[in-house]
C-alpha positions in Angstrom: 115.5 113.3 106.3 113.5 114.9 109.5 111.1 112.0 110.5 110.8 109.1 113.3 110.7 105.4 112.2 107.3 105.4 112.7 106.4 108.4 110.2 108.7 106.4 108.0 107.2 103.5 107.7 103.7 105.1 107.6 104.3 106.9 104.5 103.0 105.6 101.6 105.6 103.7 99.2 105.9 103.6 95.3 107.7 100.8 92.9 109.1 101.3 89.8 111.4 98.9 87.8 113.1 101.7 86.0 110.5 102.3 83.0 107.4 104.5 82.9 104.9 101.7 85.0 104.4 103.0 88.3 102.7 101.4 91.2 101.4 103.4 93.9 100.1 102.5 97.1 96.5 103.8 97.6 97.4 106.4 100.4 98.9 108.5 97.7 97.5 111.8 97.6 95.3 112.3 94.2 97.1 115.0 93.0 100.2 113.4 93.4 98.7 110.4 91.2 97.7 112.8 88.3 101.1 114.7 88.8 102.8 111.3 87.8 100.8 110.9 85.0 100.9 114.2 83.6 104.8 113.3 83.8 104.0 109.9 81.6 103.8 107.6 84.0 101.2 104.6 83.5 100.6 104.9 87.0 98.3 101.9 89.3 97.4 102.0 92.7 96.7 99.3 94.9 97.9 97.6 98.5 101.0 98.5 100.4 104.1 96.7 101.2 105.0 95.0 104.7 107.5 96.8 106.4 109.4 96.8 109.3 111.9 99.1 110.8 114.7 99.5 113.3 116.7 102.6 113.9 119.4 102.7 117.0 120.6 106.2 118.0 124.2 106.1 118.6 124.7 109.1 120.6 121.9 108.2 123.3 121.6 104.4 122.7 117.9 104.7 122.1 116.3 102.0 119.8 113.0 102.7 118.0 111.1 100.1 115.6 107.9 100.3 113.7 105.8 97.7 110.9 103.3 97.8 109.3 
């Protein structure tokens, strides 16, 4: 999607189980949080997830990793 592994891992996360309960990390912009609420979601904000990722470029053989 045009992002580096580091950018993808740093991006704020959301979680839902398919209903209108939505949990967002605190890093989500306030305008986005209000937009979700305006769509009818019951939004809660809080701490984040532990994430690690690795990407191998098959063309160059380069490996990139990131975690938070």
